[in-house]
N, C-alpha and C positions, 0 to 999 in steps of 0.2 A: 378501608378505602379512605382517601385524604383528599379533602377539597383544595383546590388551588386558590380558594378564596381565604385571605387572613386578614386579620384586624391590623390596621395601621400603627407604625411604631408610635408609641406616645409618652408622655411625660408621667412621671409617678406625681399626681398631685397630693395624694396622701401624704406621701414623704415630703413633699414641698411645705404642706401645712404643719406637719411636725417640726419641721426645720425652722418654720416661721414662729411657732410658740417657743421653741428653745431660744432663737434670737431675741423675743420680747423678753424672756426670762432674764436673759444675760444681761440686756442692756438695762433693765430695771434693777438688777443687783449690783451691777457694776458702778451705776449712777451714784447709789446708796454708799457703796463702798467708798468711793473716791471722795466723799464729802469729809472723810476723815482728816484732821489736821496734817498727819504726816504726809499727804500726797500733794502734789502741784501740778501734775500733768492731767490732762483730759483723757482719762482712759476709755471713756464711753466712745468719743469720738474716734479712737484708735480702734477700738471694738468693732465700730461700724464698717470702718476701712476694711479691716481683716475679713470681716464677713463678705464684703463685696468683692475682695479678691478670692475667697474661697468660693462665691458663685461663680467667679470666673474660670476657676480650677475646674468646678463641675462642669462648666459649658464646654470645656475641652475634653475633658473624660468621657462625657456622654455621647459622644460622636464615636467612640471606639467600641467596635464590637469584640466578640470572643477571638477571633482570629487574629485581629490587630493586638489585642492585649498580650495573647500568647507571644506574638514575636517581639513586643516590647518588654517582656517580663525580665529577661536576663539582663539586657541593657540596663534597665531600671535597677535592678538588684546590683550591678556592676558599679553603677554611678554611686548607689549607696555606700557599697565597701570603700570605694574611692574617698568619699567625703569624710568618713569616719577615720579613715587613716590619715587624711590630710589634716583633720581635726587635731588630732595626736601630734603631729609633726609642726604644725603651723605655728609661726612666732604669735607671742601675746598680742602684738598689735592688730593681728586679725582675729585670732581667736583668744581673748581675753578669759582669765581665771575668775570665775564668779562664784562666790561662796564655797570657796575650797574645791570647786570642778571647773574642768574644761569642756564645755558641753555646747557652745554657742560660737558662730561666726559673727563677726562685727560687719555688717553689709550696709554701704552707704544708702541713704535714703529709708531702707526697708528696717534698719537697725540690727537688732540680734536676731538669727536664723539658727535654729535648733536641727540640724539635719537627722538626728535619730527619729524624730516625729515622723518624717516621711519615709524613713527606713523601714518602719512598722509596716506600713502600708505596701512597700517593695517586697518586704518578707512575706506578706500573706500572698501576693501573687506568685512568688517564688515556689511556695510551699504548695499554693493550689495547682500550679503546673506540673510539679513534682509529683504529686498525687495522681493527676490525670494521666500523665505520660506513662508512670509506672503501671497503671492498671490497664492502659491499651496495649502495653507490652506483654504484660503477665496476666492475662484473662483467666487463667486457671491458678486459683489462690493455692499456696503452700505455705507451710511454715517459714520455709527458706525465702520466699518471695516477700511475706511480710516482714521478716526480719531485715531484708535489703531494704525495703521502703522505710522502714523505722530508722535505718541509718542514713539513708539519703535525707530524711527530715531533718536528722540531727545534724548532719554536717550543714545543711543549708542555713540553720539556726544558729549554730556555733560560730559562723563566721562573723556576723556582726556583733552577736553577743559577746566574744571574747573582745572584740575592740571597744566595748562600751563599758563593760560590766565594773570596772576599777573606777570609771569616772561618773556612772549615772546608775546607781543599783535600781532605782524605781522604774525606769524605761527597760533595763533588763529583765525585770519581773513580768513586764508587758509582753516582752518578746516569748517568754516562757509561756505565759498564758495562751498567747496565740499558738505556739507550739502544741500544747495540749490540747486545744480546742480542735486543731486539725488532725491530731491523730486519732482522737476520738471518733471523727468522721471519715477516716481514711479507710476504716473497713479491716484494721489490722485485728488478729484475733486475740481475744481476750487471755489466750493461752500464754502469749506473749507479754501482754500488757500488765496482768495482774502481777506476777514477780518483779517486772521492772518498777512499776510504781510503788511496789511495796518497798523495794530497795531504795527508790528515791526519798519515801516518807522518812526511812530509818537513818537517811543521811542527813536529811533536814533536822531531824531530831538530835542527831550527833553534833551537826554545826550550831544548834541552838545551844547546846551544852557548852560547846568552846566559847560562844558569844559571851555567856553568862559567866564561866568559870575561867577560860583560858584564852581571853582574847588576843592575847600576843602570838599565839601559833596561827590564827587566822590572818593577823596583820603580817606576819613574817612569809608564810607561805602562798597567801592567796591575794596579799596587797590590800586587804581590807583597810580602809582609813578609820583613824579614831572617830570622827565625827559621825559615820555611819553607826560605829557601835553605840554612841551617846543617844542617837534616834532610838534605839532598842531600850536601853535603859530609862529613858525619859518617859517611854511608853508605858513599861511597865509599873513604874513609879513616878508620875509626872509630878506629884506636888513637892516630891522630895529635890525635884530639879526645876521648878517653877521660876527659879530666878535666872535660870540657863536655858538649857536645851527644851525643858519641860514647859515653859512660859506659853508658848502659842498654844499648846494642847489645853493647857488650864484655861487660859482665856477663852478657847473656843468652847469648851465644856461649859464654861459660866455663861457665855453667849446664848447658845443653844438652849440649856436649861433655863434661863431667864426669859426665853420667849413662851415657855410653856405651850398651851392648846391653840391659841389664836394670835400670839405674837403681840409684839409691842406697837405696831403700825409703822407704816413706811416711813422711813426716815427718822425714826424715834429710837435710834441704836443708843446704847448707853456703855456698851462694853467695848474697850479699845481692843483692837486686835491686828497686829502687823500684818500686812501682805493679804488682807481681807479681801481684795479684788482679785486674787489668783488662786493659790491652793485653798484658801480657807472662805471661799465665797459661799459654800454651804453654810456655814456659821452665820453669815449675814442672813441668808434666807430664814434661817431657824430662829433668830431673834426677832427678826421683824414682822415675819409671817407665822410663826409658831410651828407646832406639829402640823396642821392643816396645810399651811404653804408648803412645807418641807416635804409633805406627802404627795401633795399635786405635783411637785418638781420630779421626785421619783416616779411617779407614774407616768410622766411624759417620756422618761428613759426607758420604762419597761413598754410603753406604746411603741417607741422606736424599735427597740429589740425584737417585739413581736412581729412588726412590720417587716423587719429584714428577714426574720425568720421565714414568714408567708412567703417572701420573693424567693427565697432559697429553696423552698418545697414546691413552689409552682414550676419553675423551670426545670427542664429536662436536661439541660447541659450541666454536665458534672462538674466542669471547670467553674461554672457560675454559682453552683452550690458551694463548692470549697471556699469560694470566695466570701460568700455570705456567712459562713461559718467563720472564717477568719475575722471580718469585720466586727461581727457579734462579740467573738472573744475579746478583741481589743477594746470595743466600748464596754462591754460588761466588767471588764476587770478595772479599768479607769473609775468607773462608778462606783463600784464597791470599794475599791481600795481608797478613793477619795472621801467618800462618805465616812467610810470606817475610820479613817484616822482623825476626821474632825469630830468624831464622838468617842475617840478612845478605844475602839475595837481593834484597830490594826494600827501598825507602827507608822510615823509619818515618813513618807517617802519623796514627797515634793511631786506627786502626780497631780495633775489639775483635773478639774471636773469638765468632762469633755462638753463643749458648745456653750458652756456657762462662764466658766473661768476667763479671765482676759489673759491673752498669750496669743501672737501671732502665729507661731510655728505650729503649736498645739492645735489651734483652730484651723489652720490650713491642711495639716496632716490628717485629721479628722474628716475635712470636708472632700479630701481627696479620696478617703475610704468611700464616703458617703456618694461621692461621684460614681465609684464603680457600681453600687446598688441603683443608681439612675441609668448607669450604662446597661444594666442587666434588663432592668423594666423598659427601656427605651428600645432596646432591641429583641425583646420578647414578643414572639407572635404566637396567637393560639389559632389552630387549625382546626376547622369543624371535621367531626368524626374522625378525630386523630387524638392519639395521646402523645404525640411528640411535639416538640417546641423548639 
């Protein structure tokens, strides 16, 4: 029996509170980081503006229900592919080369805009719709239907991945993390996944072998650039490269280590670290607030991921569930990769700490993803005496 009475659509105030805490953490960290002598801009003010724009993005996305999101998915995905192609062919006056990579458009007033940050979310939508449509068409699962789904997901991901991998290896890894998360939730049988992932693990080992011993082969056939190899080498032996590519990592380790348990206190930074307001913002937290402060920040991310997981489990709309998994995969990889690279556990890839690091495109892309979660909760309705939603 299903009652016609249902709860009104509502704003997810718990998620609002979590975002508010992340916003405050970002402002505190960036304000301290920009006090270093190398900076002249007011990054805090720009970050506040970026958050305001992100809230505007959420305000738009939250109005879109499941059907509207499905209708817009392929248009958004197509726009993302177009932007990545245009980024490649655009003149440097529009898309300048920065740090050896061509990843940004130079937009009047807004400044630099990195399209790949938005393509991540478009990819999540495309994969979610692909899985949902496949299961509606193939309601009886077979090895063949699962293999077909795997091919579909691979093709959807390889489009933007192929356009980006040579210029931005870090973001390419995020795409793969999203794909893996979606594959695990897609219901594909382990009879297919075990041999495929075993083969993938073997290939990663082979590639790592070539990186260490025969990098010229990867450079010639895969287009991997020398600076990308240097990141691996400086990760494995940072102190041997501390005057060049290992400089940031050694300074980051010194900053976090010197913070010890309770930190040196807000504003009492002593370790000079370039780009501390962006990719290495966690080092600022570790030095000033120590292990305790860093743990509080990590706990905020776990709280965010837990909340999105709860939203995904509560909804009975499979499309929504797949979106939640994609957003979780994106944020989780960002957090682990960024923190991992600042403490030397993972190689430096230039991936920012979501919602904390300074950066308009990154923040807006993440807010777009969170906007989808707000939309799910906003349109989610619980019916009395019913398990449907």
